[in-house]
C-alpha positions in Angstrom: 0.5 -0.1 -0.2 1.3 3.9 -0.5 0.1 6.4 1.9 -0.3 10.0 0.8 -1.1 12.7 2.4 -1.2 16.9 1.1 -0.5 19.0 3.7 -1.6 21.7 1.7 -5.6 20.2 1.2 -5.1 20.0 5.5 -7.4 21.9 7.3 -6.4 21.4 10.8 -9.1 20.1 11.9 -7.8 17.4 14.5 -10.5 14.8 13.7 -7.8 12.1 11.8 -5.9 11.9 15.1 -8.9 11.3 17.1 -10.2 8.0 14.9 -6.5 6.9 15.1 -6.4 3.5 17.5 -2.7 2.8 16.8 -1.4 6.7 17.9 -0.2 7.4 14.4 -1.1 10.7 14.0 -0.5 14.0 16.2 -0.3 17.3 15.9 2.2 19.2 13.8 1.8 22.9 14.0 -1.8 23.6 12.4 -1.8 20.8 10.3 -1.0 17.2 11.1 1.9 14.3 10.9 2.4 10.7 10.9 4.0 8.2 12.0 4.5 5.5 9.1 5.9 2.7 11.9 2.3 2.7 13.8 -0.1 3.0 10.6 -1.6 0.3 9.7 -3.3 1.4 6.5 -7.0 0.1 8.3 -8.4 4.2 6.8 -9.8 5.1 8.9 -8.4 8.3 9.0 -8.5 8.3 4.7 -12.5 8.3 5.5 -12.8 10.9 8.2 -11.0 13.7 6.5 -13.3 16.5 5.0 -11.1 17.8 2.4 -9.6 14.3 0.8 -5.9 15.2 1.8 -5.2 11.9 3.1 -5.6 8.7 -0.2 -4.4 5.6 0.8 -3.2 3.5 -2.7 -4.3 -0.2 -2.2 -1.0 -1.6 -4.2 -2.3 -5.7 -5.6 -1.5 -8.2 -3.0 2.0 -9.6 -3.3 1.1 -13.2 -3.5 4.3 -14.0 -1.3 1.7 -11.5 1.3 -0.1 -15.0 1.8 2.2 -16.3 3.8 2.3 -14.2 6.4 -1.4 -14.5 7.5 -2.4 -16.9 10.5 -5.2 -18.2 12.3 -8.9 -19.0 11.2 -10.8 -15.7 13.5 -15.1 -16.4 13.8 -16.7 -12.8 14.2 -19.7 -14.3 16.7 -22.2 -12.1 16.9 -24.7 -11.1 19.8 -28.5 -9.9 20.1 -29.8 -8.3 23.3 -26.4 -9.7 25.0 -27.0 -13.5 24.0 -25.5 -14.6 21.8 -26.6 -16.4 18.2 -26.9 -19.5 17.1 -24.8 -18.8 14.4 -21.6 -18.0 16.3 -21.2 -21.2 17.7 -22.1 -22.9 15.0 -19.4 -20.3 13.1 -16.5 -21.7 15.5 -17.4 -25.7 15.1 -16.4 -25.5 11.7 -13.4 -23.3 12.2 -12.5 -25.3 14.9 -12.2 -27.8 11.6 -10.8 -25.2 9.3 -8.0 -24.6 12.1 -7.1 -27.9 12.3 -6.6 -28.6 8.6 -4.4 -25.3 8.2 -2.2 -26.2 11.8 -3.5 -22.6 13.2 -5.2 -21.1 15.6 -9.1 -20.4 16.2 -9.8 -16.7 17.7 -13.0 -16.1 18.9 -13.9 -12.1 18.6 -16.8 -10.8 20.5 -18.4 -7.7 20.5 -20.6 -5.8 22.2 -21.1 -4.1 26.0 -20.9 -7.1 29.0 -20.4 -9.9 26.9 -17.3 -10.8 28.5 -19.1 -13.8 30.1 -19.9 -15.5 26.9 -16.0 -16.1 26.9 -15.8 -19.6 28.3 -19.0 -21.0 26.5 -16.6 -19.7 23.1 -13.8 -21.6 24.7 -15.0 -24.5 25.2 -17.1 -24.5 21.8 -13.4 -24.7 20.3 -11.7 -21.1 20.2 -8.3 -20.9 21.3 -8.4 -17.5 22.3 -11.0 -15.0 22.7 -10.5 -11.4 22.1 -13.1 -9.1 23.7 -14.2 -5.6 23.0 -16.3 -4.3 25.5 -17.2 -1.4 25.3 -20.7 1.0 25.7 -20.4 2.4 22.3 -20.5 -1.5 20.9 -24.7 -2.0 22.4 -26.4 -1.9 19.9 -24.6 -2.5 16.3 -23.7 0.0 14.1 -21.9 -0.5 10.9 -19.7 2.6 11.7 -18.1 1.0 15.1 -17.9 -2.3 14.3 -16.5 -1.6 11.1 -14.2 0.3 13.1 -13.6 -1.9 15.4 -12.9 -5.4 13.2 -10.6 -3.8 10.9 -8.8 -2.2 13.8 -8.1 -5.7 14.4 -7.5 -7.8 11.4 -5.2 -5.0 9.7 -2.7 -5.6 12.5 -2.6 -9.4 13.4 -3.1 -10.4 9.4 -5.4 -13.4 10.0 -5.5 -16.2 6.8 -9.6 -16.5 7.2 -12.8 -14.6 8.5 -16.0 -15.5 9.1 -19.2 -14.0 9.5 -22.8 -15.5 10.1 -24.7 -14.1 7.3 -27.1 -12.5 9.1 -28.5 -9.0 8.7 -25.8 -7.1 10.5 -22.8 -9.9 9.4 -23.7 -9.2 5.4 -24.0 -5.3 6.5 -20.7 -5.8 8.6 -18.2 -8.2 5.9 -18.6 -5.8 2.5 -17.6 -3.0 4.8 -14.7 -4.8 5.9 -13.2 -6.7 2.9 -13.5 -3.0 1.0 -11.3 -1.5 4.1 -9.5 -4.4 3.6 -9.4 -4.5 -0.1 -10.2 -8.0 -0.8 -13.3 -9.8 -1.4 -16.1 -11.7 0.5 -18.3 -14.5 -0.5 -21.5 -14.0 0.8 -24.1 -16.8 1.9 -22.2 -20.2 1.7 -23.4 -23.2 2.3 -20.0 -25.3 2.8 -16.6 -24.2 3.9 -12.9 -26.3 3.4 -9.2 -26.6 2.8 -7.9 -27.9 0.2 -4.5 -29.4 -1.0 -3.3 -25.6 -1.7 -3.7 -24.6 1.9 -6.8 -22.9 0.2 -10.7 -21.7 1.5 -12.7 -23.1 -0.7 -15.5 -21.5 -0.5 -19.3 -23.2 -1.7 -22.4 -21.1 -2.6 -25.5 -21.5 -4.8 -25.2 -19.0 -8.0 -27.1 -18.8 -10.5 -30.4 -18.2 -9.1 -29.0 -21.6 -7.0 -28.9 -23.1 -10.3 -25.4 -24.2 -9.6 -23.4 -24.8 -6.7 -19.8 -22.8 -7.3 -17.1 -23.4 -5.4 -14.3 -20.0 -4.7 -11.2 -19.8 -3.8 -9.0 -16.2 -3.0 -5.9 -18.0 -4.5 -3.8 -14.2 -4.2 -5.3 -12.1 -1.3 -5.8 -11.8 2.3 -7.8 -12.8 4.6 -10.3 -14.6 2.8 -13.6 -13.4 4.3 -16.7 -14.7 3.8 -20.2 -15.0 4.9 -22.1 -18.2 6.5 -26.4 -19.2 6.0 -27.5 -19.8 9.6 -28.6 -23.6 10.6 -26.1 -25.2 7.3 -23.3 -26.2 10.0 -24.7 -27.6 13.3 -22.4 -26.5 16.9 -21.0 -29.7 18.0 -21.0 -31.0 21.9 -18.8 -27.9 24.2 -16.1 -29.8 25.9 -15.6 -27.7 29.3 -12.4 -29.6 29.9 -11.0 -27.2 27.4 -8.9 -24.1 27.9 -7.9 -20.2 26.1 -7.0 -16.7 26.1 -8.9 -14.2 26.8 -7.4 -11.1 25.3 -9.3 -7.4 26.2 -8.7 -5.3 23.3 -9.4 -1.7 23.6 -10.6 0.1 20.6 -11.7 3.6 21.3 -13.8 5.1 18.9 -14.7 8.7 18.6 -18.9 9.3 17.9 -17.6 11.7 14.7 -17.4 8.0 13.9 -20.4 6.6 14.2 -22.4 7.9 11.2 -26.1 6.4 12.8 -27.6 5.6 16.1 -30.1 3.3 17.3 -33.4 5.1 18.2 -35.6 2.2 18.6 -35.9 -1.8 18.1 -38.8 -3.9 16.6 -39.0 -6.8 16.8 -40.6 -9.1 13.4 -43.5 -11.5 15.5 -46.1 -13.0 13.6 -48.8 -14.2 15.5 -50.1 -17.7 15.8 -46.5 -18.6 14.1 -43.3 -20.3 15.0 -40.0 -19.2 14.0 -38.6 -21.5 11.3 -34.9 -20.8 12.6 -36.1 -21.7 15.9 -38.4 -24.5 15.5 -37.6 -28.7 15.9 -39.5 -29.2 13.7 -41.4 -28.0 10.6 -44.0 -28.9 8.7 -43.9 -27.0 5.3 -45.6 -26.8 2.1 -45.1 -26.0 -1.3 -47.6 -26.1 -4.7 -49.1 -29.2 -4.1 -51.3 -27.3 -1.1 -53.0 -25.5 -4.4 -55.6 -23.6 -1.8 -54.2 -21.4 1.1 -57.3 -22.5 2.5 -56.2 -26.2 2.7 -53.0 -24.9 4.9 -55.4 -26.0 7.6 -53.9 -29.0 7.5 -50.1 -28.7 7.6 -51.1 -26.1 10.7 -52.9 -29.3 11.8 -49.5 -31.1 12.2 -47.7 -28.6 13.5 -49.7 -27.6 16.7 -50.0 -31.8 17.0 -46.3 -31.3 17.0 -45.5 -28.1 18.4 -44.0 -26.9 14.9 -43.3 -23.8 13.1 -45.1 -23.7 10.2 -43.0 -23.0 6.7 -43.5 -22.6 3.1 -41.4 -22.8 -0.2 -41.7 -19.4 -2.4 -43.6 -19.5 -4.6 -46.7 -20.0 -2.0 -44.8 -17.2 0.0 -44.8 -15.2 -3.3 -48.6 -15.3 -3.8 -49.4 -14.4 -0.1 -50.2 -17.5 1.7 -47.5 -17.5 4.2 -45.4 -14.2 5.0 -42.2 -13.7 3.9 -40.6 -15.0 7.8 -41.9 -18.8 6.7 -40.0 -19.6 3.6 -37.4 -22.1 3.8 -35.1 -22.0 0.6 -32.2 -20.1 -0.5 -34.4 -16.9 -1.1 -35.7 -16.8 2.9 -34.4 -18.7 5.5 -31.7 -21.9 6.1 -33.3 -24.0 9.3 -31.9 -27.1 10.3 -34.8 -28.9 12.0 -34.8 -32.5 13.9 -37.1 -33.3 12.0 -38.7 -31.4 8.6 -42.3 -32.4 6.7 -41.6 -31.4 2.7 -45.7 -31.5 1.9 -46.5 -30.5 -2.3 -42.9 -30.0 -2.5 -40.7 -30.7 -6.0 -37.9 -30.2 -4.4 -35.6 -27.6 -6.7 -32.1 -26.9 -5.5 -32.9 -23.6 -4.4 -35.1 -25.1 -1.9 -32.6 -27.9 -0.8 -30.8 -25.0 0.0 -32.4 -24.0 2.4 -33.6 -27.0 4.3 -30.9 -30.0 3.4 -29.3 -30.4 6.6 -32.3 -31.0 8.1 -32.2 -34.5 10.9 -34.7 -36.4 9.6 -36.4 -35.4 6.4 -40.1 -36.8 5.6 -41.8 -35.8 2.2 -45.0 -36.6 0.8 -45.8 -35.4 -3.3 -47.7 -37.8 -5.7 -45.0 -37.0 -8.5 -42.8 -40.8 -7.5 -39.8 -38.2 -10.0 -39.5 -36.0 -7.3 -36.5 -34.2 -6.7 -36.9 -34.4 -2.8 -37.2 -37.5 -2.6 -33.2 -37.9 -3.7 -32.7 -35.8 -0.3 -35.4 -37.5 1.7 -35.2 -40.2 4.9 -38.1 -40.9 3.8 -40.7 -40.7 0.9 -43.9 -41.5 0.3 -45.6 -41.3 -2.9 -49.0 -40.1 -3.5 -51.6 -37.1 -2.6 -51.2 -35.3 0.3 -54.7 -34.9 0.8 -55.3 -38.4 1.1 -52.2 -39.4 3.9 -51.7 -36.2 5.6 -55.4 -36.7 7.7 -54.4 -40.2 7.8 -50.9 -39.4 9.0 -52.5 -37.0 11.5 -54.6 -39.8 13.3 -51.8 -42.1 14.1 -50.4 -39.4 15.6 -53.4 -38.6 17.7 -53.9 -41.6 18.3 -50.3 -42.2 19.8 -50.9 -39.0 22.0 -54.0 -40.5 23.5 -52.1 -43.5 23.8 -49.9 -41.8 26.1 
């Protein structure tokens, strides 16, 4: 990289020293000067400068520099102080990747009053947890979290950085990638290390019609977002020990251009979330009419299950978008998944194929869904489903 500072343009506003977390900028008369031995080229000063006196020229990445990058990092997202399940999923998978590389797994957690999660992350597989705990990070904001993560990544040079493909993760990861001058593979459904020690990032492409394998052979870090519920968290090992580092990231209020005024939770009355459910009853085109959803709902009520739908019936307005399962909806990983009248196109399979047990009912014996099912019933759902409900009621009554 090349750092350019036009002293003549500098207006002496002194914003850049306030945003530098590395003490690389100090006042010099009515201007500023830079200590390039401390600078890590994170870009905070460039972004805050109101007169464009600072410019970082990001040159082509030298492939030999790849050797300078080590370790697998996982950004562990919290919500209202609670660790999100995708964090445990990614730490589990990150452990696999780190072992394949023979490197350390580092979990990064940012928020306020979140230090109580460090043991959980270490028991899940992290060798080290970096904690950034400050009131500034109570609510997620793009600016604050980007500055914090970039300030950690730039000097430490991790080889892999993983984020959950949540609303916040999808916002944060590409912003950091842009700051670092690297790419970002979004919505991955698979990760592995190949023989060349490259991270192979698997994701649906072209509307889900193909599965693409993406590598980043000449840039570091390798950044990816991963769909929730793709990987299953391992059982925690309470005997594991690890290191905890408290990182002090100072952020000036002038760097954060937004603030959270109010939080509104999305709740669909009478509908259990498909993302959190252990059992899902999902319907497709074969349900034919919105009134016929009473059958899947009856089965769901019996099993304390969530009611889901494929994209066609959600597009028709028969179910709310929050209940859509598939590539353009929610990725789910329940213990039991019923696919009722669903053909099983790749876009839908991308969202539910990791379910523990899949039961499919479809009158087309050639339906692709049967290729991914543990149990398949060929027949009319309006004939089979009432009988299935009746048999389940008998079992419950017998108890």
